[in-house]
N, C-alpha and C positions, 0 to 999 in steps of 0.2 A: 910358877911355871906358866909359860906362854902357850898359846894354842899352837898345835902343829902347823907347819907352813902351808899344807895343802887345804886346810879347812876353808870352806867357803868358795872353793873353785869347782867348776864343772868336773864331773867324773871322767877321767881319761877313758878312751874307747877300749883300751886293753884290760881295764879292770872289770872283774865280774862281781856279781852280787854275792855277798856273804850272808845276807839276812834271809832266813827262811821263815815266812809267816806261818803261824799255827792258828787257823781260824776256829772259833768256837761260837755257837749260837748264844744270843743274849736276848731275853724278852724284856722290853721296856714298857712299863704300865701306861695305860691311857692317861693323857694329861701332861706328860713330860715332853714328848716331841710332837704332840698333836692330840686331837680328840680321841684317837683310837690307839690301841696297843700297837707297838712296833716290834718286829723281829729284826734284829741286826746282828752283827758279829763283833766280837772282841778278839783281838790278836795278841798272842804271845809271839816272841821271835826267838829263833835259834841263830846264833852268829858263830860261824866257824873261825877258828884261829889256829896258829901253829901248835898250840898246846891243848886243843880240845874245843869246847863249845862254851859260849856264854848264853844263858837263858835270860831273856828280858820279859818280866812279868810271868804270871802263871795261868791267867784266865780265872773263871768263876767256879767251874765244876770241881767240887771237893775231891773227886776220885782221880783227877788228873789223867783220865784215859786218853784225851787228845794229845797230851804231851808224850805219854808213853808211845803212842802210835807214831808220832812225828819223829821221835828218836829212832824207833825201829826202822822206819822208812829211810832215814838217812844213814842207816848202818851204824848207829852209835848206841851207847848205853848211858845210863845215868852216871856211871863212873867217868865218862868223858866230859861231864859238865864241870868246868873249873870255877865259874862264877854265876850267881843268880842276882840279877839287877832288878830292883823294883822301881818303876817310874813313880808310883804313888800308891797309897794304901786303900784305895776304894775296893770294895769286895770283888768287882769283876776283874781286878788285876792281881789279887792275892788269894783268891778262893782256894786254889790248889797248893798253897804254900806249904801246908803241913805235909801233903803227899810228896812234894818236891824235896823238902828237907829230910824226910825219911829215906828217900831213894838216893839223893845226891849228897851223901854224908861228908864228902871231902871238899865240897864246893863252898866258896865264900858267899855269904849273903850280904848284899850291899844295898843301901838305901840312904836317902837324906835323913838326918836325925829328926827333922821336923815331922816326919811321917810316923815316928814312934813305933817302929816295927821291932819287936823283941828279938834280940840276938843279931841284929843287923849291924855290920860295920858301917861307920859313917862314910858316905860318898858325897863329896862336895864339888863345887864348880871347878871345871878344868882338870879334874883328876882322871888318870888313865886307868883303863881296865884292859887286861890282856894285850897290852902293848900298843893298841891302835884305836881303841874305843874311848871317846872322851865324853865325860859327863858335863852337862850344861844345866845350871839351875834355871828353871823356868816356872817359878811359883805363880800362884793365882788360882788355878784350878783347885789345887790343894797347897798348903803352906810349903811343902817340900817337894813339889813336883819336879821331876828331872826329865830332860830330853837327852839324847845321845847322838853323837856323830861318829861315824866310822871314817877315820882319816885315810884308810886304805882304799875304800870303795866309794866314798862320797855319798853314803847313805845317811839320812837324817831321820832318826826315830823320834817322833815328837809326842809320844804318849797321847794325852788328851788335850794338848794345847789347841789342836784343831782336829777335825775329822772330815769325812766325806759321806754324803748322802745323795744317792741317785746322780752321781757324777758332779756334784757341787761341793765346793769347799765350805765348811761351816764351822762356827765356833762351838765349843762344848756347851751343852744345855745349862742355862743359868741356874736352875735348881741344884745342880751338882758342882757349881763353881763357888769356891770360898770367897774370893776377892776379885771381882770383875775388873777393877782398875789395874791391879797388879797383873792379872792375866793378860790384859792388853799390852802391857809393857813387855811381858814375856813373848807374846806373839810378834811384837815388833822386833825383838831380838833375833827371832828366827830369820829375819830378812838378811842378817849378816852372812848367812850361809846360802845365799841365792845361788842357784845352779846345781845344788845337790838334789839327790833323789829323796823325796819326802814320803815317809812311811807312817801310816796312822795306826793307832790302836783300834780305832773304830772306822770302818769304811774301806772301800777299795782304793788302790793307788790311782792317782789321776794322771792323765797325759800332760796336762798343763798346770801343774800345781802353783807355779810361781806367777803365772798370769792371773790365775784366780786369786792368789794371795794379794796381789796388787789391787784388784777390784774390791776384795773384801775390806781392805784397810782404807781404801780411798772412796 
C-alpha cells in the first residue's frame, strides 16, 4: 500500500486540527536532562474521525483521570474510542493502559509487535487507522517506535523521535534511546513530511519546527 497522496504536503488552509493534546505532568529525575530534576509534560492525543475517536498513548498516571476529563470536555465517552494506538511501550506512554482497556472495551489496541504489548494487534509501516491516520515505523528510540500522520489534516505525531524544551527542538534523551544510529535514520525520515504540523509527546508545539529541524540535523 502506498502512502496517501497528500502526505508530506503543507496543510491546506481549510483543514482544521483533529488532534487534541492531553497534557500530563512528568517528573524527570536529576541527571537525565541536566543536574537538577525537571518537570515536563507528556501528551496523549485524541483524534476525531467520522466513526469516533482514536487515542494515541495513555500517559503515565495509572488512574487515567486526565484522559477521563479530556473525553468529558470534548463531549465524548470511552464508548466513542474506536482505536488505541501506542507509539511505544515506555511507562510514560502506557501507564494508564489498564484503565483505558477497562473503559474502552470495544476499541482496538494497536502497536508495533516489537513493543511486545500484550493483546495489541500488530500495527506496521503505512497501515491505515480510522481511514486517514497512517502509521510510520520510526524505530531507534525503541525497537518498535511509531509515528503517525493524519492525511486529512497534515498533522505529524512523532512520539519521542524529537521533543521541545523551552522553544527548542531536541532529540530524545540518550539514556532512554535504544539505538541512537537507528533513531537518527528515523529522524531523517521525518523530513519526508516537511510542511506538516509537528506534534510532540514531550514539549509544546513550535512555530518553526521545520527550520529548527534543519538546524538540528545540519
